[in-house]
C-alpha positions as CSV (number, residue, x, y, z in Angstrom):
1,X,36.0,26.4,67.3
2,X,38.8,28.5,68.6
3,X,39.7,31.8,66.9
4,X,42.3,34.3,67.9
5,X,44.2,37.3,66.4
6,X,46.0,40.5,67.3
7,X,47.0,44.0,66.3
8,X,49.9,45.9,67.6
9,X,50.9,49.6,67.6
10,X,54.6,50.6,68.0
11,X,55.2,54.3,68.8
12,X,58.5,56.0,68.2
13,X,60.1,59.5,67.7
14,X,61.4,60.4,64.2
15,X,63.8,63.3,64.0
16,X,61.4,65.5,62.0
17,X,58.6,65.2,64.6
18,X,60.2,67.2,67.5
19,X,59.8,71.0,67.4
20,X,61.0,74.0,69.4
21,X,63.4,74.2,72.3
22,X,62.9,70.5,73.1
23,X,65.1,69.6,70.1
24,X,68.1,70.9,72.0
25,X,68.2,67.9,74.3
26,X,67.9,65.6,71.2
27,X,70.4,67.4,69.0
28,X,72.9,67.8,71.8
29,X,72.9,64.0,72.3
30,X,71.5,64.0,75.8
31,X,68.7,61.8,74.5
32,X,67.9,60.3,71.1
33,X,65.5,60.1,68.2
34,X,64.5,56.6,67.1
35,X,65.3,54.7,64.0
36,X,62.1,53.5,62.2
37,X,60.8,50.2,63.6
38,X,61.2,47.1,61.4
39,X,58.7,46.2,58.7
40,X,58.0,43.0,60.5
41,X,57.9,42.5,64.2
42,X,59.8,39.4,65.5
43,X,60.6,39.5,69.2
44,X,58.7,42.5,70.7
45,X,60.6,42.2,74.0
46,X,64.0,42.2,72.2
47,X,62.9,45.5,70.5
48,X,62.0,47.0,73.8
49,X,65.3,46.1,75.4
50,X,67.1,47.5,72.4
51,X,65.3,50.9,73.0
52,X,63.6,50.7,69.6
53,X,60.2,52.1,70.6
54,X,58.6,54.3,73.2
55,X,55.6,52.1,73.9
56,X,53.7,49.2,72.3
57,X,50.0,48.5,72.5
58,X,49.3,44.8,71.9
59,X,45.7,43.9,71.5
60,X,45.3,40.2,71.4
61,X,42.0,38.4,71.8
62,X,40.2,35.1,71.3
63,X,36.8,33.6,71.0
64,X,35.2,30.2,71.1
65,X,32.2,29.3,68.9
66,X,30.0,26.2,68.9
67,X,28.8,24.1,66.0
68,X,25.9,26.5,65.5
69,X,28.3,29.4,65.1
70,X,27.2,31.1,68.3
71,X,29.9,32.6,70.5
72,X,30.3,30.6,73.7
73,X,33.3,32.4,75.3
74,X,35.8,35.2,74.5
75,X,38.5,37.3,76.2
76,X,41.5,39.6,75.9
77,X,45.2,38.8,76.1
78,X,48.2,41.0,75.3
79,X,48.8,44.3,77.0
80,X,51.2,47.2,77.0
81,X,55.0,47.3,76.8
82,X,56.6,50.6,77.8
83,X,60.0,51.5,76.5
84,X,62.7,53.5,78.1
85,X,64.5,56.8,77.5
86,X,68.3,56.7,77.5
87,X,70.1,59.9,78.5
88,X,73.8,60.5,77.9
89,X,75.8,63.1,79.9
90,X,79.4,62.9,79.0
91,X,80.5,59.3,79.4
92,X,77.6,58.5,81.7
93,X,74.4,56.8,80.4
94,X,71.2,56.2,82.3
95,X,67.9,54.6,81.2
96,X,64.7,56.2,82.6
97,X,61.9,53.7,82.5
98,X,58.5,54.8,81.4
99,X,55.4,54.2,83.5
100,X,52.4,52.3,82.1
101,X,48.9,53.3,83.0
102,X,46.1,50.8,83.5
103,X,44.8,49.1,80.4
104,X,41.4,50.4,79.3
105,X,39.5,47.4,77.9
106,X,35.9,47.8,76.9
107,X,33.6,44.8,77.5
108,X,33.6,42.6,74.4
109,X,30.8,43.3,71.9
110,X,29.3,39.9,70.9
111,X,27.4,39.4,67.7
112,X,26.3,36.5,65.5
113,X,29.6,34.7,64.9
114,X,31.8,37.7,65.8
115,X,33.3,39.6,68.8
116,X,34.7,43.1,68.9
117,X,37.4,44.2,71.4
118,X,38.6,47.7,72.1
119,X,41.8,48.5,74.1
120,X,43.6,51.6,75.1
121,X,47.2,51.3,76.3
122,X,50.0,53.8,77.0
123,X,51.5,55.7,79.9
124,X,54.0,58.4,80.8
125,X,57.3,58.9,79.1
126,X,60.5,58.3,81.1
127,X,61.8,61.8,81.7
128,X,60.4,65.0,83.4
129,X,59.2,67.5,80.8
130,X,58.8,70.9,82.5
131,X,56.3,73.2,80.6
132,X,54.1,76.1,81.4
133,X,50.4,75.6,82.1
134,X,47.6,78.0,82.7
135,X,46.8,77.2,86.3
136,X,48.8,76.8,89.5
137,X,51.5,75.8,90.0
138,X,52.0,77.2,86.4
139,X,54.7,74.6,85.7
140,X,53.9,71.0,84.9
141,X,56.8,68.7,85.6
142,X,55.4,65.4,84.6
143,X,55.7,64.2,81.0
144,X,52.6,64.2,78.9
145,X,50.8,60.9,78.3
146,X,51.1,58.7,75.2
147,X,48.6,56.2,74.0
148,X,46.8,54.4,71.2
149,X,43.3,52.9,71.1
150,X,42.9,49.8,68.9
151,X,39.8,47.8,68.0
152,X,39.9,44.2,66.8
153,X,36.9,42.3,65.4
154,X,37.2,38.5,65.3
155,X,34.9,36.6,62.9
156,X,34.2,32.9,62.8
157,X,34.1,32.7,59.0
158,X,36.5,35.3,57.7
159,X,39.8,37.0,58.7
160,X,39.9,39.4,61.7
161,X,39.6,43.2,61.1
162,X,41.3,46.0,63.0
163,X,40.6,49.7,63.4
164,X,42.6,52.6,65.0
165,X,40.1,54.4,67.1
166,X,42.5,57.0,68.4
167,X,46.0,57.9,69.4
168,X,48.1,60.6,71.1
169,X,49.3,63.3,68.7
170,X,52.9,62.3,69.5
171,X,54.9,60.3,68.9
172,X,54.4,58.5,65.6
173,X,52.4,55.3,65.6
174,X,52.9,52.3,63.3
175,X,50.4,49.4,63.2
176,X,51.1,45.7,62.7
177,X,48.8,42.8,61.9
178,X,48.6,39.4,63.7
179,X,51.6,38.1,61.7
180,X,53.7,41.1,62.7
181,X,53.6,42.8,59.3
182,X,53.5,46.6,59.1
183,X,50.1,47.5,57.6
184,X,49.3,51.2,58.5
185,X,50.8,54.4,60.0
186,X,49.6,57.5,61.7
187,X,49.8,60.3,59.2
188,X,50.3,63.3,61.5
189,X,52.3,64.1,64.6
190,X,51.7,67.3,66.5
191,X,54.4,67.7,69.1
192,X,53.4,71.1,70.3
193,X,49.7,70.2,70.9
194,X,50.8,66.9,72.6
195,X,53.4,68.6,74.8
196,X,50.9,71.2,76.1
197,X,47.7,69.3,76.5
198,X,48.2,65.5,76.8
199,X,47.6,65.0,80.5
200,X,44.8,64.7,83.0
201,X,41.3,64.9,81.5
202,X,42.7,65.5,78.0
203,X,43.5,61.8,77.6
204,X,41.5,58.5,77.5
205,X,42.1,58.1,81.3
206,X,40.3,61.4,81.6
207,X,37.4,62.1,79.2
208,X,39.0,62.6,75.8
209,X,40.0,60.5,72.9
210,X,42.2,61.9,70.0
211,X,41.2,60.5,66.6
212,X,44.1,59.1,64.6
213,X,44.6,59.9,61.0
214,X,45.8,56.6,59.5
215,X,47.4,56.2,56.1
216,X,48.5,53.2,54.0
217,X,52.1,51.9,54.2
218,X,54.4,53.0,51.4
219,X,56.1,50.3,49.3
220,X,59.6,48.9,49.9
221,X,60.7,50.8,46.8
222,X,59.4,54.1,48.2
223,X,61.3,53.4,51.5
224,X,64.5,52.9,49.5
225,X,63.9,56.1,47.5
226,X,63.1,58.0,50.7
227,X,66.6,57.0,52.1
228,X,68.1,58.2,48.8
229,X,66.2,61.5,49.0
230,X,67.4,62.3,52.5
231,X,70.9,61.2,51.8
232,X,71.6,63.3,48.7
233,X,72.9,66.5,50.1
234,X,70.3,68.8,51.7
235,X,66.9,68.5,50.2
236,X,64.7,71.6,50.0
237,X,62.2,71.4,53.0
238,X,58.8,73.0,52.9
239,X,56.0,73.5,55.3
240,X,52.5,73.5,53.9
241,X,49.2,74.4,55.6
242,X,46.1,72.2,55.5
243,X,44.2,73.0,52.2
244,X,47.3,74.3,50.4
245,X,48.2,73.0,47.0
246,X,51.7,71.7,46.9
247,X,51.9,70.8,43.2
248,X,49.2,71.7,40.7
249,X,48.0,69.6,37.7
250,X,49.3,71.2,34.5
251,X,52.2,73.0,36.1
252,X,55.7,72.4,34.8
253,X,58.3,70.8,37.1
254,X,60.2,67.6,37.7
255,X,61.2,67.7,41.4
256,X,60.3,64.6,43.4
257,X,58.5,65.0,46.7
258,X,58.8,63.1,49.9
259,X,56.2,63.4,52.7
260,X,58.0,63.8,56.0
261,X,54.9,64.5,58.1
262,X,51.2,65.0,57.5
263,X,48.9,63.8,54.8
264,X,48.6,64.8,51.1
265,X,45.7,64.1,48.8
266,X,46.2,63.3,45.1
267,X,43.5,64.8,42.7
268,X,43.0,64.8,39.0
269,X,40.4,66.9,37.3
270,X,39.0,67.7,40.8
271,X,38.5,64.0,41.6
272,X,40.1,62.6,44.7
273,X,42.3,59.6,43.9
274,X,44.2,58.7,47.1
275,X,45.7,60.1,50.3
276,X,49.3,59.5,51.3
277,X,51.2,60.0,54.6
278,X,54.9,60.0,55.8
279,X,57.3,58.1,53.7
280,X,55.4,58.3,50.4
281,X,57.3,59.5,47.3
282,X,55.2,61.5,44.8
283,X,55.5,63.7,41.8
284,X,57.9,61.5,39.8
285,X,55.7,61.1,36.7
286,X,56.2,64.6,35.4
287,X,59.8,64.0,34.5
288,X,58.7,61.0,32.3
289,X,55.8,62.8,30.7
290,X,57.2,66.0,29.3
291,X,57.8,67.9,32.6
292,X,54.1,68.5,33.2
293,X,52.3,67.6,36.4
294,X,49.7,65.0,35.8
295,X,47.8,65.5,39.1
296,X,47.4,67.9,42.0
297,X,48.9,67.3,45.4
298,X,47.0,69.1,48.2
299,X,47.6,69.1,51.9
300,X,44.8,67.4,53.9
301,X,46.6,68.4,57.2
302,X,49.5,70.7,58.0
303,X,52.5,68.9,56.5
304,X,56.2,69.0,55.9
305,X,57.7,67.8,52.7
306,X,61.2,67.5,51.1
307,X,61.8,68.3,47.4
308,X,64.7,66.8,45.4
309,X,65.6,67.2,41.7
310,X,64.5,64.1,39.7
311,X,68.0,63.6,38.2
312,X,69.4,63.0,41.7
313,X,67.6,59.6,41.9
314,X,67.9,56.3,40.1
315,X,65.9,56.5,36.8
316,X,65.0,52.8,36.8
317,X,63.6,53.1,40.3
318,X,61.6,56.2,39.4
319,X,60.2,54.5,36.3
320,X,59.1,51.5,38.5
321,X,57.5,53.8,41.0
322,X,55.7,55.8,38.2
323,X,54.2,52.5,36.9
324,X,52.5,52.0,40.2
325,X,51.3,55.5,40.5
326,X,48.8,55.7,37.6
327,X,46.2,56.5,40.1
328,X,44.0,58.3,37.6
329,X,43.5,54.9,36.0
330,X,42.8,53.1,39.3
331,X,41.5,55.6,41.8
332,X,41.2,54.3,45.4
């Protein structure tokens, strides 16, 4: 019996993820941020040629099992696809190709009717990135490394499972199942930490692996509301530190909150109900329930959020969103 499956990560640069002086090159138009990747991957090579992502890690694997269910053979396929960085100076444009590093593929772990595969893919971004370092020559010209480490377990008698083992702290990573559907996202980007440290031994090609904080994918309705939130004038942006309470249960207020970066936890009566990452729209229920917050939102990580008055959004959409957010009835 032949079994195969895959998991893919696409990594891209959202506008809110870049910090400090490096924003100048982006904001001046010399290089660009990325539009969010699609919800479903069709032609990965077409996306690469269209400059839609910075790199992709495609972990594809297969196994053969006999009539007794024992694994008789297995192997990896797939690999890494590095994007490019387009730089514009006046009327001139030039594409700087990124450089892939060797795939790191662990020997398959074989069990009774299952095989587990682990793959790290990534490389060096396409442009020089001068930055100060502590040792000679005190300036590092090479760009930091980007990567993701994926794990895929094939089963003879049930669907494959995937896990995100680790990823660079920048850029943002989105994860797709074997049918190309978006199924998870990295919840946190840390440009400063990545820019300063992600080279040499501080990478999987050295001796470190950065754990990835993965969150569920928001709904199509939330993505639509997110676009409305960011398109209605200038939302109030707020930075919050890990552990900080953003909205407290019992407080009055009707502003709707959009997570731009980081992860927030929803609690009620001290009980954890769920965690949400970038793109999630929260806090909409208070407007429908007397202007009183029905739960607490606390930052799991450092985060950045946008707050918009409830009346600036479509009431029918907010009511539909609220119907799906009765987390205290169905904690997860």
